[in-house]
C-alpha positions in Angstrom: 39.7 -143.1 -3.9 37.2 -145.3 -1.5 37.7 -148.7 -0.6 35.2 -150.5 -2.6 33.2 -152.8 -0.1 32.4 -156.3 -2.0 29.1 -157.4 -1.2 29.1 -160.5 -4.0 32.2 -161.7 -1.6 31.1 -161.2 1.6 27.7 -162.9 0.6 29.5 -166.0 -0.5 31.3 -166.2 2.8 28.1 -166.1 4.9 26.4 -168.7 2.4 29.4 -171.0 3.2 29.0 -170.4 7.1 24.8 -171.0 6.6 25.6 -174.3 4.7 28.0 -175.7 7.4 25.6 -174.8 10.2 22.5 -176.3 8.3 24.8 -179.6 7.6 25.3 -180.1 11.2 21.5 -179.6 12.3 19.3 -182.7 13.0 16.5 -181.4 10.6 16.8 -179.8 7.3 15.2 -175.9 7.2 12.3 -175.3 4.6 11.9 -171.9 3.0 8.3 -171.3 1.1 8.2 -168.2 -1.4 5.1 -167.3 -3.0 4.9 -165.4 -6.3 1.9 -164.0 -7.6 1.7 -163.1 -11.3 4.2 -162.9 -13.7 6.5 -159.9 -13.3 9.8 -160.1 -14.5 12.2 -158.8 -12.0 10.3 -161.1 -9.4 10.6 -164.4 -11.2 14.4 -163.9 -11.3 14.4 -163.0 -7.5 12.5 -165.9 -6.9 14.6 -168.2 -9.1 17.5 -167.0 -7.3 16.1 -167.6 -4.1 15.1 -170.8 -4.3 18.6 -171.9 -6.0 20.7 -170.6 -3.0 18.0 -172.1 -0.7 18.9 -175.5 -2.0 22.5 -174.7 -2.3 23.0 -174.4 1.3 21.1 -177.5 2.1 17.8 -176.1 3.2 14.2 -177.4 1.7 12.8 -174.7 -1.2 8.9 -174.7 -1.5 8.1 -172.6 -4.1 4.2 -171.6 -4.9 3.5 -169.6 -8.3 0.0 -168.4 -8.4 -1.8 -166.8 -11.1 -1.9 -163.0 -11.5 -5.7 -163.2 -10.9 -5.5 -165.1 -7.7 -7.9 -163.9 -4.9 -6.7 -162.5 -1.5 -9.0 -165.3 -0.2 -6.9 -168.0 -1.6 -3.5 -166.2 -0.9 -4.5 -165.9 2.8 -5.9 -169.7 2.9 -2.0 -170.4 1.3 -0.2 -168.6 3.8 -2.4 -170.0 6.6 -1.7 -173.2 5.6 2.2 -172.5 5.2 2.0 -171.2 8.8 0.8 -175.1 10.0 3.4 -176.7 7.8 5.9 -177.9 10.0 8.3 -178.6 7.3 8.4 -174.8 6.5 10.0 -172.6 9.1 10.1 -169.6 6.9 7.7 -167.9 4.5 8.2 -164.9 2.0 5.5 -163.4 -0.1 7.3 -161.7 -3.1 6.4 -158.1 -3.3 5.0 -156.2 -5.2 2.0 -158.1 -5.2 -0.8 -157.3 -7.7 -3.0 -154.3 -7.1 -6.0 -155.8 -6.2 -4.5 -157.3 -3.3 -3.7 -156.0 -0.1 -0.3 -156.2 0.8 -0.3 -155.3 4.3 -3.5 -157.8 5.3 -1.1 -160.5 3.5 2.0 -159.7 5.4 -0.1 -159.6 8.7 -1.3 -163.0 7.9 2.2 -164.9 8.1 3.3 -166.4 11.6 5.9 -163.8 13.2 8.0 -167.0 13.6 8.0 -167.5 10.0 8.3 -164.0 8.7 11.6 -164.2 7.5 11.4 -160.6 5.4 10.8 -159.3 8.7 7.9 -157.0 8.0 5.0 -157.9 10.6 4.3 -155.6 13.0 5.2 -158.1 15.7 8.8 -158.3 14.3 9.2 -154.5 13.5 8.3 -154.0 17.4 10.8 -156.3 18.6 13.5 -154.6 16.7 12.2 -151.2 17.9 12.3 -152.6 21.2 15.6 -153.8 21.0 14.2 -157.8 21.3 15.0 -160.5 19.5 13.0 -161.2 16.3 13.7 -161.4 12.7 15.0 -158.5 10.7 14.2 -157.4 7.3 17.0 -158.9 5.2 18.4 -155.8 3.2 18.8 -153.7 6.5 20.5 -157.0 8.0 22.6 -157.2 5.2 24.0 -153.4 5.2 24.4 -154.0 9.3 26.8 -157.2 8.8 28.7 -155.1 6.3 29.1 -152.4 8.3 30.0 -154.5 11.3 32.9 -156.2 9.0 34.6 -153.2 7.9 34.0 -150.8 11.0 33.8 -153.0 13.9 32.6 -150.6 16.9 30.6 -147.8 15.9 30.1 -146.3 18.9 29.4 -142.4 18.7 29.6 -142.4 14.8 26.9 -140.5 13.2 24.5 -141.9 10.9 22.1 -140.8 8.1 19.5 -142.6 6.6 18.0 -141.1 3.6 14.6 -143.0 3.3 12.2 -143.7 6.0 10.5 -147.0 4.1 9.4 -150.1 6.6 11.7 -152.3 4.4 15.1 -150.8 4.7 15.1 -147.0 6.1 13.4 -147.3 9.5 14.6 -150.9 10.3 18.6 -149.9 9.9 17.8 -146.9 11.5 16.8 -149.0 14.6 20.0 -151.5 13.8 22.5 -148.7 13.9 20.8 -147.5 17.2 21.6 -150.7 18.7 25.2 -150.1 17.6 25.0 -146.9 19.5 25.1 -144.7 16.5 23.8 -141.4 16.5 21.1 -141.5 14.0 19.3 -139.1 11.8 16.3 -140.4 9.3 16.2 -138.1 6.4 13.4 -137.9 3.4 12.2 -136.1 0.7 10.7 -133.5 3.0 14.2 -133.0 4.6 15.6 -129.0 4.6 19.0 -128.9 3.0 19.7 -132.7 2.5 22.8 -132.4 1.3 24.0 -130.3 4.1 22.7 -133.2 6.4 24.3 -135.7 4.5 27.7 -134.0 4.9 27.8 -134.9 8.7 27.3 -138.4 8.0 30.1 -141.1 9.2 28.0 -143.7 8.0 25.5 -142.7 4.8 22.7 -145.0 4.0 21.3 -144.0 0.8 17.5 -146.2 0.2 15.7 -143.5 -1.2 15.0 -145.1 -4.8 16.2 -142.0 -6.6 19.2 -142.8 -9.4 22.2 -141.3 -8.4 20.6 -138.6 -6.2 23.5 -138.3 -3.8 26.3 -136.5 -5.0 30.0 -136.7 -4.1 29.7 -132.8 -2.7 27.2 -134.3 -0.1 29.3 -136.7 1.2 31.7 -136.4 4.2 35.5 -136.9 3.3 36.2 -140.7 4.5 32.7 -141.2 5.3 31.3 -145.2 4.7 28.7 -144.8 2.2 26.4 -147.9 1.9 24.0 -147.8 -1.4 20.8 -149.7 -1.0 19.4 -148.1 -4.4 18.7 -150.4 -7.2 17.4 -148.6 -10.2 17.3 -149.3 -13.9 18.0 -146.5 -16.0 18.3 -145.8 -20.0 21.8 -146.8 -21.2 23.5 -146.7 -24.8 22.1 -148.1 -27.8 18.6 -148.6 -26.2 19.6 -150.6 -23.6 19.4 -150.4 -19.8 21.7 -150.5 -16.9 21.5 -150.6 -13.0 22.9 -147.7 -11.0 22.0 -146.8 -7.2 21.1 -144.1 -5.2 24.4 -142.5 -5.2 26.4 -140.9 -8.2 29.2 -143.5 -7.8 31.5 -141.7 -9.9 31.7 -138.5 -7.8 31.2 -140.1 -4.4 33.7 -142.9 -4.8 36.6 -140.3 -4.5 35.2 -138.5 -1.5 34.0 -141.6 0.4 36.3 -144.0 2.7 34.4 -147.0 2.1 31.4 -147.2 -0.6 29.4 -150.0 -2.1 28.9 -150.6 -5.7 25.8 -151.1 -7.6 25.4 -153.8 -8.7 27.5 -156.3 -6.5 27.1 -154.3 -3.0 24.0 -154.8 -1.0 21.8 -156.8 -3.3 24.1 -160.0 -2.9 23.5 -159.7 0.7 19.4 -159.5 0.6 19.3 -163.2 -0.3 22.2 -164.3 2.0 20.5 -162.6 5.0 17.3 -164.5 3.8 18.7 -167.5 4.1 20.1 -166.4 7.6 16.9 -165.6 9.1 15.7 -169.0 7.5 18.1 -170.7 9.6 17.5 -168.2 12.7 13.4 -168.9 12.6 14.0 -173.0 12.1 16.4 -173.0 15.3 13.9 -170.8 17.3 11.0 -173.3 16.1 12.7 -176.5 16.6 14.4 -175.5 19.7 12.6 -172.9 21.4 14.1 -171.1 24.3 13.0 -172.1 27.8 
């Protein structure tokens, strides 16, 4: 049976380290989160982010806008936050209502305050191996892997999923760790056979329990990024990952659960990114 990689416990340790570092700063980092509309899941995420921001000693700036907010109004708010010296990190909660152009909104965020790591500038810095702000979920995956595996040089890594939010950034991060990286997706031929070559398997495809135990190399490390809500007993729902945990856990060497694996790391890494951004803004390298 695989060793369960407890992201919740790791995230608590990371938040404690961030809080200690924030307490030692001569200023207070500030994180602004923008929520447009009334999506229930987004409301919960934003509330959790605000709560944890305050808990580590940072300032939290919440901007809740109605669902019919115009593109012009949202862009104006982003520019206002770009210019605000009290704000070191800006996060626009996705998804946005369909009438808004998310790409243009993200592009308007100052790369120095882009704590989601989604601007083209930060994506380019990551691809070039230069210091930037890395998307939070891939960063969380990397920290979990580094803590458990240490040196990953020469390991085969397969990333299932090619999104800008997770798949592409985690592939870049693993390349920087000297892994041999393959990005797979829905068009990949014989995906199961490819997955079985992986010493490290990252599942970030957004399909409930798609990856079965017989797709996993015995002893492999499996990081399940998927968060899918599926029907359960008595008309209720439950959260499952992209990996079929019941069949994968007996085969893998290390595996993250859902929930309690990668999810808690995302907000912790958002706080880490905000701290990083704040230190760079307040004390830019000479």
